[in-house]
GUPA-790510 format. One record per residue (C-alpha): x, y, z. Coordinates in steps of 0.2 Angstrom, whole numbers, padded with zeros to 4 digits, always signed. Layout:
<koltors>
XYZ/...
</koltors>
This chain:
<koltors>
+0000+0000+0001/+0005+0018+0000/+0011+0028+0015/-0003+0027+0026/-0011+0042+0036/-0002+0044+0053/-0011+0054+0066/-0002+0059+0082/-0016+0058+0097/-0019+0054+0116/-0023+0036+0121/-0034+0045+0133/-0047+0047+0120/-0046+0031+0115/-0047+0021+0132/-0065+0012+0128/-0063+0010+0109/-0066-0007+0103/-0053-0006+0089/-0040+0002+0101/-0042-0011+0113/-0040-0025+0101/-0024-0018+0095/-0017-0017+0113/-0023-0035+0116/-0014-0040+0099/+0001-0029+0105/+0002-0036+0123/-0011-0051+0126/-0019-0041+0139/-0037-0044+0142/-0049-0039+0156/-0044-0031+0170/-0025-0030+0163/-0030-0023+0148/-0040-0007+0157/-0023-0004+0167/-0015-0004+0149/-0025+0007+0142/-0023+0018+0156/-0006+0016+0154/-0005+0020+0136/-0012+0039+0141/+0004+0041+0147/+0013+0038+0131/+0017+0046+0116/+0004+0038+0103/+0003+0037+0084/-0012+0029+0076/-0016+0025+0059/-0034+0031+0058/-0049+0019+0049/-0063+0028+0038/-0074+0029+0055/-0058+0036+0064/-0056+0021+0073/-0037+0016+0074/-0032+0002+0062/-0014+0002+0068/-0005+0010+0084/+0013+0013+0090/+0014+0019+0108/+0032+0025+0113/+0042+0035+0127/+0057+0046+0126/+0072+0037+0138/+0085+0049+0136/+0093+0062+0124/+0098+0049+0111/+0084+0038+0110/+0064+0031+0111/+0057+0017+0115/+0044+0008+0107/+0032+0000+0119/+0017-0005+0110/+0017-0009+0091/+0001-0016+0083/-0008-0018+0066/-0025-0023+0061/-0025-0041+0053/-0031-0034+0036/-0016-0021+0034/-0003-0034+0039/+0013-0037+0028/+0008-0019+0017/+0023-0010+0027/+0012+0000+0040/+0021-0005+0055/+0038+0000+0046/+0030+0016+0042/+0025+0020+0060/+0043+0015+0065/+0051+0026+0053/+0038+0042+0059/+0044+0039+0076/+0063+0040+0072/+0059+0055+0061/+0048+0064+0073/+0059+0061+0089/+0076+0064+0078/+0082+0047+0089/+0088+0031+0090/+0073+0018+0090/+0073+0004+0103/+0061-0011+0106/+0061-0026+0116/+0055-0041+0105/+0054-0061+0107/+0055-0073+0095/+0039-0071+0087/+0042-0051+0082/+0061-0049+0080/+0060-0055+0061/+0050-0039+0058/+0062-0028+0068/+0077-0035+0059/+0068-0033+0042/+0065-0014+0046/+0084-0012+0049/+0085-0014+0068/+0102-0022+0075/+0095-0037+0087/+0103-0042+0102/+0100-0056+0113/+0092-0052+0129/+0087-0058+0146/+0071-0068+0146/+0056-0060+0153/+0051-0067+0168/+0034-0070+0165/+0038-0080+0147/+0054-0087+0153/+0054-0100+0138/+0053-0086+0125/+0069-0079+0119/+0070-0059+0120/+0080-0047+0111/+0085-0029+0113/+0082-0020+0095/+0090-0004+0091/+0086+0006+0075/+0100+0019+0073/+0096+0038+0068/+0111+0041+0056/+0115+0060+0060/+0117+0054+0076/+0131+0043+0072/+0136+0055+0059/+0138+0068+0074/+0144+0058+0089/+0145+0067+0107/+0165+0072+0106/+0176+0064+0118/+0180+0079+0128/+0194+0069+0137/+0185+0072+0155/+0189+0056+0162/+0185+0052+0180/+0199+0038+0184/+0196+0026+0197/+0211+0017+0205/+0224+0029+0197/+0228+0035+0179/+0236+0022+0168/+0255+0021+0167/+0264+0018+0151/+0266-0002+0146/+0271-0010+0128/+0256-0008+0117/+0255-0025+0109/+0247-0030+0091/+0246-0047+0089/+0238-0058+0075/+0222-0063+0076/+0219-0078+0086/+0205-0092+0086/+0203-0090+0104/+0195-0073+0104/+0176-0078+0101/+0178-0090+0114/+0186-0077+0127/+0172-0067+0123/+0158-0082+0126/+0167-0084+0142/+0166-0066+0148/+0148-0065+0142/+0143-0080+0154/+0152-0070+0167/+0144-0055+0166/+0127-0063+0163/+0129-0074+0178/+0134-0058+0188/+0120-0047+0183/+0107-0058+0178/+0092-0047+0171/+0100-0031+0172/+0114-0036+0157/+0100-0030+0143/+0113-0035+0128/+0131-0041+0127/+0141-0038+0111/+0160-0041+0106/+0165-0028+0097/+0181-0019+0094/+0195-0028+0083/+0194-0045+0092/+0177-0046+0085/+0184-0044+0068/+0189-0062+0060/+0206-0059+0052/+0210-0042+0060/+0226-0039+0070/+0222-0032+0088/+0228-0029+0105/+0224-0045+0114/+0210-0038+0126/+0193-0042+0122/+0181-0027+0120/+0163-0031+0128/+0149-0017+0124/+0138-0020+0140/+0120-0012+0140/+0110-0007+0156/+0096+0002+0158/+0107+0017+0168/+0124+0016+0168/+0125+0031+0181/+0116+0021+0193/+0132+0011+0197/+0125+0003+0212/+0114-0007+0202/+0128-0016+0193/+0145-0010+0198/+0147-0021+0215/+0141-0034+0207/+0153-0034+0191/+0169-0031+0206/+0164-0046+0214/+0164-0058+0198/+0184-0050+0196/+0181-0034+0186/+0189-0020+0192/+0181-0002+0189/+0193+0009+0179/+0184+0026+0173/+0169+0037+0171/+0166+0047+0156/+0149+0057+0161/+0150+0067+0146/+0153+0056+0133/+0136+0045+0133/+0139+0041+0150/+0153+0029+0147/+0158+0018+0162/+0173+0006+0159/+0178-0010+0168/+0192-0021+0164/+0196-0039+0170/+0206-0038+0188/+0223-0048+0186/+0220-0064+0195/+0202-0065+0190/+0205-0079+0178/+0195-0070+0165/+0201-0065+0149/+0209-0049+0147/+0195-0036+0141/+0187-0021+0143/+0169-0018+0148/+0161-0004+0140/+0145+0001+0149/+0131+0011+0139/+0113+0014+0139/+0100+0007+0128/+0099+0013+0110/+0116+0023+0112/+0122+0030+0096/+0140+0024+0100/+0136+0006+0101/+0127+0008+0085/+0142+0016+0076/+0154+0002+0084/+0142-0012+0078/+0142-0003+0060/+0162-0003+0060/+0162-0021+0066/+0151-0025+0052/+0159-0016+0039/+0176-0022+0043/+0170-0041+0041/+0164-0037+0023/+0177-0025+0017/+0194-0034+0016/+0203-0019+0008/+0200-0010+0025/+0202-0022+0034/+0221-0025+0028/+0222-0006+0030/+0216-0004+0047/+0227-0018+0051/+0243-0009+0044/+0237+0008+0053/+0236-0002+0069/+0255-0012+0068/+0262+0005+0062/+0254+0014+0078/+0258+0002+0091/+0276+0004+0085/+0278+0022+0084/+0270+0024+0101/+0282+0011+0109/+0296+0018+0100/+0293+0036+0106/+0290+0030+0124/+0306+0018+0124/+0296+0002+0124/+0280+0007+0132/+0268+0019+0129/+0248+0022+0134/+0234+0015+0124/+0226+0032+0123/+0240+0040+0113/+0238+0024+0102/+0220+0028+0099/+0225+0044+0093/+0237+0039+0081/+0223+0030+0073/+0209+0044+0072/+0210+0051+0057/+0210+0033+0047/+0196+0028+0057/+0186+0046+0056/+0188+0045+0036/+0182+0026+0036/+0167+0030+0047/+0164+0045+0035/+0162+0031+0021/+0153+0017+0033/+0139+0030+0038/+0137+0035+0019/+0138+0018+0012/+0151+0023+0002/+0165+0009-0004/+0183+0013-0002/+0194+0018-0017/+0200+0001-0016/+0184-0007-0018/+0175+0004-0030/
</koltors>
């Protein structure tokens, strides 16, 4: 069908509308008293509907703003006669356009296929306690302007347990053990945090087969609110991780590392909120390098040269932050091409 008419409205006016209540039941399985409560709850959410000829809603999307970067779809439903015609996708795109934000949704097996087809990246998430047999996913749809214009990393770092000291910067050939190392770390994080670990992604260079890297696994851990450290930091410390830094002005980033003597693989655990643009940037970078061998080879050369330069300058040791700075021009150029969908000159 053509792009449907979409109207912004309030759920309060539809609370007892049979078509509206049928859509809410389709989105939630709620009936009876639970449906009454849900209709009241939707009155407090942002609501888009596709109106029918008589004004009854034929589709709806109810969502809420979760922070300065993202909104979350709470309920999305389309009447049976309009399904598989792009109506739900049109609602999602309207949300993203109106809010100029990343869009997230929590889905299970029966809905994740739709979100993937609509361009969302789906990460495994803890099961809903009400439906423990169903697999759950945290789905994120990027908003390209937020990826193309990231919040600058201004260097405002709060170091925990002291600032880093120079050490040899090692970039090594790819190891077949890195996926297993990530799996071990992910298991440890899930055991420590349970349902508070909303998503766990293997990102960074060790997540790209064939890429030279520092032998440290980069993990992105998504939690509801990174700033509420008491909800996750003590549990991770008890599991063998060490809290290293806060970057309040850079997406609220927190970093933990594997503690010496913990028995865990060497790792950086980056903590971000759901729908963080930086997580989506890292996913895009990983996926690009996995499918563009010329850029992978070029990046490997830059990494080896950067490590050599930093070690030479420091008499055999240096700071990882300085190593990262020497790679920035290449990474900025590559991100520009990734986020515009343009191939590199070697692959044109």
